[in-house]
C-alpha positions in Angstrom: -60.1 178.8 160.4 -59.1 176.1 158.0 -62.4 174.2 158.1 -66.0 175.4 158.6 -69.0 173.1 158.4 -72.5 174.1 157.6 -75.8 172.6 156.7 -76.9 170.8 159.8 -80.3 171.1 161.4 -83.4 169.2 162.5 -84.9 166.8 160.0 -87.6 164.1 160.2 -86.8 160.4 159.9 -86.5 159.6 156.2 -85.4 163.1 155.3 -82.3 164.5 153.7 -79.6 167.0 154.5 -76.5 168.2 152.8 -73.5 169.2 154.9 -70.8 171.4 153.5 -67.2 172.0 154.7 -65.5 175.1 153.4 -61.7 174.8 153.5 -59.1 177.5 153.4 -55.4 178.1 154.1 -54.0 174.7 153.0 -53.7 172.6 149.9 -57.3 171.3 149.9 -57.1 170.0 146.3 -54.3 167.5 147.2 -55.7 166.5 150.6 -57.8 163.4 151.4 -60.7 164.5 153.5 -63.0 162.8 156.1 -66.3 163.2 157.8 -66.7 162.1 161.4 -69.6 162.2 163.8 -70.0 162.2 167.5 -73.3 161.2 169.2 -74.0 162.3 172.8 -72.0 160.2 175.2 -70.2 158.3 172.4 -66.8 158.5 170.8 -66.2 160.3 167.5 -66.4 157.8 164.7 -65.4 157.9 161.0 -68.4 158.3 158.6 -66.8 158.7 155.2 -63.5 159.4 153.5 -62.6 160.7 150.1 -59.3 160.9 148.3 -57.9 164.1 146.9 -59.2 163.5 143.4 -62.7 162.6 144.6 -62.9 159.2 142.9 -62.1 156.9 145.8 -64.5 156.9 148.7 -65.0 154.9 151.9 -68.2 154.7 154.1 -68.9 153.2 157.5 -71.3 150.3 157.2 -73.9 152.3 159.2 -74.2 154.9 156.4 -73.4 152.9 153.3 -76.0 153.4 150.6 -77.5 156.4 152.3 -74.7 158.9 152.5 -72.5 160.2 149.7 -69.3 162.1 150.2 -68.1 164.4 147.4 -65.8 167.4 146.8 -65.4 170.4 144.6 -61.7 171.2 144.5 -62.4 174.4 142.5 -64.5 175.7 145.4 -62.3 174.2 148.2 -65.5 172.5 149.5 -66.3 169.1 150.9 -69.8 167.7 151.0 -71.8 165.0 152.7 -75.2 164.2 151.2 -77.3 162.4 153.7 -80.5 160.6 152.6 -82.9 158.3 154.4 -81.9 159.8 157.7 -82.5 157.8 160.9 -82.7 158.9 164.5 -79.4 157.1 165.1 -77.7 159.5 162.7 -78.2 162.3 165.3 -74.8 163.6 166.1 -72.4 166.5 165.7 -70.7 166.1 162.3 -67.1 167.2 161.7 -65.0 167.5 158.6 -61.3 166.8 158.9 -58.1 167.1 156.9 -56.2 164.2 158.4 -52.9 165.2 156.7 -52.9 168.4 158.6 -54.9 167.3 161.7 -57.4 170.1 161.0 -60.9 169.8 162.4 -64.0 171.9 161.9 -66.1 173.2 164.7 -68.9 170.7 163.9 -72.5 171.0 162.8 -75.4 169.5 164.7 -77.7 167.0 162.9 -80.8 166.0 164.7 -83.2 163.4 163.3 -86.5 163.4 165.1 -90.2 163.4 164.5 
């Protein structure tokens, strides 16, 4: 399986989580990577993107200033640090390697008191 997410769970509003995405079987270090999320009954939407070198990032307006995407190419791992979580952040989060059209299985994030 090329991409495997982990780190989801139940967190209270205002809390933090760090998602990880372990990559294997392709040239992770030279691949741009993305995080998407899909809330119940809604379309999958882009949350963050990072270039292969890890120094160019993009964030959806809804998460800007609260989420941070990063990567460790030596460990073939993508991360999403999520702070100040809100109930509207509740969704299944997916990592993706767009150059290969690879998707992980998703990890559930639930923000609720």
